Wavefront OBJ file of the C-alpha trace (Angstrom):
o trace
v 27.008 82.631 153.089
v 27.573 84.453 156.398
v 31.084 85.093 157.674
v 30.523 83.093 160.863
v 30.019 79.364 160.186
v 27.007 77.634 161.703
v 29.131 74.578 162.529
v 32.894 74.491 162.896
v 35.204 71.599 163.760
v 38.631 72.611 165.039
v 41.079 69.739 165.313
v 38.144 67.705 166.645
v 39.428 64.319 167.817
v 38.107 61.241 169.606
v 40.094 58.385 171.112
v 38.791 55.303 172.893
v 41.612 53.921 175.032
v 44.420 53.185 172.563
v 42.311 53.464 169.421
v 41.680 56.743 167.585
v 38.126 56.733 166.246
v 38.269 60.241 164.793
v 41.538 61.872 163.776
v 41.770 65.687 163.969
v 39.008 67.174 161.830
v 38.753 70.712 160.473
v 35.745 71.855 158.454
v 32.858 74.340 158.400
v 29.149 74.224 157.587
v 27.136 77.376 156.889
v 23.548 78.553 157.183
v 21.283 77.639 154.239
v 23.625 74.727 153.464
v 23.004 70.986 153.309
v 26.256 69.271 154.197
v 26.509 65.517 153.728
v 28.952 63.549 155.865
v 29.765 60.463 153.839
v 31.437 57.245 154.817
v 30.922 53.526 155.382
v 29.722 52.104 158.671
v 32.400 52.596 161.326
v 34.069 55.514 159.532
v 33.473 57.936 162.420
v 30.362 59.749 161.177
v 28.172 59.251 164.243
v 31.042 59.864 166.662
v 31.809 63.181 164.964
v 28.177 64.275 164.974
v 27.719 63.362 168.630
v 30.774 65.418 169.545
v 29.525 68.428 167.580
v 26.087 68.088 169.188
v 27.613 68.046 172.663
v 26.601 64.456 173.393
v 30.117 63.013 173.423
v 33.172 64.683 174.913
v 36.036 65.185 172.450
v 39.470 63.856 173.315
v 41.008 66.880 171.644
v 40.110 69.972 169.715
v 36.753 71.683 169.813
v 33.541 72.285 167.918
v 31.476 75.444 167.673
v 27.828 76.179 166.915
v 27.579 79.746 165.625
v 30.767 80.581 167.482
v 29.725 78.948 170.769
v 32.159 76.277 171.959
v 30.656 72.886 172.716
v 33.292 72.482 175.449
v 33.272 75.842 177.227
v 29.765 77.070 176.291
v 27.723 73.859 176.035
v 24.341 75.319 177.027
v 24.586 78.222 174.599
v 25.678 75.872 171.813
v 22.975 73.263 172.454
v 20.200 75.869 172.512
v 20.898 76.494 168.832
v 20.904 72.909 167.582
v 18.817 69.787 167.223
v 20.119 66.238 166.922
v 18.159 63.370 165.398
v 19.772 59.934 165.811
v 19.359 57.115 163.321
v 16.784 55.528 165.632
v 14.853 58.452 167.140
v 13.435 58.117 170.628
v 9.671 58.361 170.469
v 7.024 57.453 172.998
v 4.584 54.953 171.460
v 1.869 55.579 174.041
v 1.800 59.313 173.310
v -0.064 60.912 170.471
v 1.880 63.061 168.065
v 0.528 66.220 169.711
v 1.428 64.964 173.193
v 4.945 64.215 171.976
v 5.323 67.738 170.592
v 3.897 69.217 173.784
v 6.524 67.312 175.776
v 9.342 68.632 173.548
v 7.983 72.173 173.862
v 7.940 71.878 177.649
v 11.575 70.721 177.705
v 12.620 73.847 175.794
v 10.169 76.027 177.784
v 8.624 77.379 174.602
v 5.821 79.933 174.596
v 2.569 78.047 174.032
v 1.161 80.378 171.405
v 4.420 80.377 169.459
v 5.157 76.655 169.457
v 1.599 75.575 168.632
v 1.499 77.797 165.549
v 4.907 76.534 164.438
v 3.941 72.906 165.138
v 0.809 73.209 163.015
v 2.881 74.592 160.166
v 5.386 71.728 160.421
v 2.680 69.065 160.658
v 1.040 70.437 157.539
v 4.358 70.517 155.705
v 5.096 66.926 156.694
v 1.548 65.708 155.929
v 0.986 64.691 159.553
v -1.905 66.954 160.563
v -4.540 64.204 160.563
v -2.187 61.741 162.294
v -1.161 64.031 165.161
v -4.069 62.896 167.347
v -3.205 59.204 167.026
v -0.872 57.174 169.226
v 2.568 57.046 167.677
v 2.671 53.281 168.033
v 0.279 53.220 165.066
v 2.663 55.212 162.834
v 4.653 53.771 159.964
v 8.443 54.068 160.101
v 8.343 57.031 157.733
v 5.720 58.806 159.846
v 7.788 58.246 162.987
v 10.838 59.722 161.260
v 8.886 62.787 160.158
v 7.281 63.253 163.587
v 10.720 63.000 165.215
v 11.976 65.609 162.746
v 9.002 67.819 163.617
v 9.994 67.536 167.265
v 13.592 68.393 166.405
v 12.542 71.521 164.504
v 9.889 72.771 166.892
v 12.256 75.080 168.783
v 13.490 76.450 165.451
v 17.162 75.456 165.716
v 19.704 77.146 163.487
v 21.590 73.845 163.085
v 20.189 70.335 162.757
v 22.199 67.125 162.830
v 20.639 63.990 161.332
v 22.288 60.586 161.548
v 21.377 58.351 158.580
v 17.886 59.893 158.255
v 16.831 57.927 155.150
v 17.647 54.425 156.443
v 14.564 52.202 156.435
v 12.363 54.660 154.579
v 10.313 53.631 151.563
v 10.975 55.562 148.320
v 8.126 58.051 148.845
v 9.075 58.794 152.449
v 12.707 59.162 151.432
v 11.758 61.640 148.716
v 9.486 63.541 151.117
v 12.305 63.766 153.639
v 14.728 65.115 151.040
v 12.178 67.788 150.118
v 11.753 68.674 153.776
v 15.506 69.022 154.273
v 15.824 71.279 151.242
v 12.972 73.485 152.529
v 14.538 73.541 155.995
v 17.863 74.727 154.567
v 16.089 77.336 152.459
v 14.617 78.747 155.679
v 18.178 79.400 156.927
v 18.974 76.260 158.922
v 22.306 74.528 158.484
v 21.537 70.859 157.770
v 24.304 68.381 158.617
v 23.479 64.769 157.887
v 25.447 61.573 157.741
v 24.793 58.848 155.218
v 26.386 55.966 153.372
v 23.783 56.366 150.593
v 25.905 58.295 148.135
v 23.203 58.701 145.493
v 21.084 60.640 148.009
v 24.015 62.891 148.855
v 24.806 63.434 145.186
v 21.288 64.708 144.515
v 20.730 66.678 147.724
v 23.908 68.167 149.150
v 25.451 71.558 148.529
v 28.742 70.178 149.826
v 29.953 66.869 151.209
v 32.773 65.630 153.396
v 34.174 62.156 152.843
v 35.418 60.397 155.972
v 37.183 57.037 156.010
v 38.729 55.234 158.974
v 38.295 58.340 161.094
v 40.085 60.667 158.676
v 38.505 63.406 156.616
v 39.710 62.796 153.087
v 38.196 65.834 151.389
v 35.308 68.287 151.336
v 33.709 70.016 148.380
v 30.672 70.137 146.143
v 29.653 66.827 144.574
v 30.292 68.342 141.141
v 33.795 69.523 142.028
v 34.747 66.192 143.579
v 33.570 64.350 140.481
v 35.476 66.765 138.254
v 38.689 66.163 140.196
v 38.537 62.452 140.891
v 36.300 60.843 138.270
v 37.907 59.143 135.324
v 34.862 59.464 133.021
v 32.121 62.022 132.424
v 29.175 59.995 133.746
v 30.840 59.134 137.052
v 28.758 59.262 140.228
v 29.702 60.342 143.719
v 29.827 56.658 144.601
v 32.519 56.134 141.955
v 34.516 58.991 143.435
v 34.123 57.665 146.976
v 35.242 54.157 146.039
v 38.254 55.503 144.189
v 39.300 57.794 147.053
v 38.894 55.203 149.798
v 40.771 52.600 147.772
v 43.859 54.786 147.896
v 46.205 54.720 150.878
v 44.952 57.174 153.495
v 47.779 59.158 155.035
v 47.618 60.724 158.503
v 45.831 64.068 158.407
v 45.103 64.000 154.683
v 42.503 66.710 154.124
v 41.520 69.066 151.383
v 38.958 71.613 150.295
v 37.375 72.276 146.966
v 35.276 75.454 146.635
l 1 2 3 4 5 6 7 8 9 10 11 12 13 14 15 16 17 18 19 20 21 22 23 24 25 26 27 28 29 30 31 32 33 34 35 36 37 38 39 40 41 42 43 44 45 46 47 48 49 50 51 52 53 54 55 56 57 58 59 60 61 62 63 64 65 66 67 68 69 70 71 72 73 74 75 76 77 78 79 80 81 82 83 84 85 86 87 88 89 90 91 92 93 94 95 96 97 98 99 100 101 102 103 104 105 106 107 108 109 110 111 112 113 114 115 116 117 118 119 120 121 122 123 124 125 126 127 128 129 130 131 132 133 134 135 136 137 138 139 140 141 142 143 144 145 146 147 148 149 150 151 152 153 154 155 156 157 158 159 160 161 162 163 164 165 166 167 168 169 170 171 172 173 174 175 176 177 178 179 180 181 182 183 184 185 186 187 188 189 190 191 192 193 194 195 196 197 198 199 200 201 202 203 204 205 206 207 208 209 210 211 212 213 214 215 216 217 218 219 220 221 222 223 224 225 226 227 228 229 230 231 232 233 234 235 236 237 238 239 240 241 242 243 244 245 246 247 248 249 250 251 252 253 254 255 256 257
């Protein structure tokens, strides 16, 4: 992995009035890595991702994208990332190609470059024949993959995905996991949140477990199971349930290689 992390959280914190939604977080994600951010609904996953993507102002600390601060260098940081929410914004009255053309115009991409890249992505995602149809005719899985195509079209070095497998049928979910692995292999840092621990167990190089706004631990799924599981066949879900059942102390964090 490169010396400079693709994503870095430095005491990243978010408070809403008197409530602390995200306690100070410190972690790194690297190029070629799939990092799963695990936790139940309301744990602080989306809030953290939105701060790192520059969509939500931190109350304290900072985040960096390839060394560019999201607070002091927001434009430079955002040029290197893509963010896909759990319910992507698409335009039902546009065709897939028109949608991609709109995204390309926002990023002021060279026409010859983006069209070639878009064709490659559409072929990879099995959307070539569908690109000329209105997106209102797409299935949920097709909409997710077209939104991901739009997110990747400017070739970001970091991509954030918030619960990307929610609502997908088994085939679409498997296709998406394959796409994410290929995307990471190309050098992109993939950061995705999920409460589906079996997906994370199969897919992620490393995971971070967050609960009630506190990062409990980061590490490989294998290492976490070795440390916390009480029996050989334990799953990441078993580990998560055991860890979150324990009393969470302020600032409890850890790292397993």
